[in-house]
N, C-alpha and C positions, 0 to 999 in steps of 0.2 A: 653388554647387549649382544645377543646372538646375531650373526651375520645372515642377511637375507640375500639369496642369489636368484637370478632369473634363470630358469631351466629351459623355457621355450617361449616364443612370441609368435603370435599370428594376428594380423590386423591390429586392433587396439587392445587385445587381450594378452596377458602374460601369466604363465605358470611360474610361481616362485616357491622356493624351498627355504626353510629355516629349521635347523636342528632335526632333520629327518621328517618334518611335517610340511605339507604342501597346501597352497592356496592359489586362487585365481583372482587377479586384479585387472582393472582396465586403465589404460593410459591414454590421455587425450589432452592436447593443448598445454603441455608442461605440467599437468597434474596427474596423479593416480587416484583411483576410486575403488572403494570396496564394492562388493556386489549387492549388498543389502541396503534397503531404504528405498524411498520413493524417488522417481526420476527428479533430479535437481536437488535432492536432499540426502544423497549418499555421502558417507564419510570421504573426505578428500585430503590430499596433502601434495606439496610440491614434489615433482618426480625426481627423487634422489634415491640412491641405493638403500638407505635405511628407512625410507618412508612407508614401506609395506606394513610395518608393524603398527603404524598409526591408523591404517584404514582396514586392516583385517582383524575382526573380532577374535578373541582367544578361541572361541568355539568353532571358528571357520577355518582352522588349520586341520588338514585331514591326511589320511594315509595317501601315499602316492597314487595308487590305482583309482581311488575315488576322485581325487583332484584332477587327474588326467582325464577321466570320463567327463567331468564337468567342463574342463577346458576344451575338449574335443567337441562336445555338444554346443558350447557357445560359439566356437570358431566356425562350426558347420552352419550354424544359423545366421552367421554373418553380422555385418554392421547394423542392419535393421534392428536386431535385438538389442544392440548396445544402447539404443535410445529408449528402450522400454524395460530395462533390467528390473527384476523384482526386488 
């Protein structure tokens, strides 16, 4: 299994990398969450180093520049957005 590493963290959001592809996840209360799904129905897993693969869909791993833009947008909009993620 490829190793996932945290590249950056801000508030509850993390930019993670796996095999040169990047994704954004959210970490709260000992769980991590993917960004897709309705509030309360997003994929989640216990917050462990290998858990990002369980919550990030295969198509949600992107080139670094695209993932960084998304990470910066989410962190700029702050915690209020975290409760309403699309």
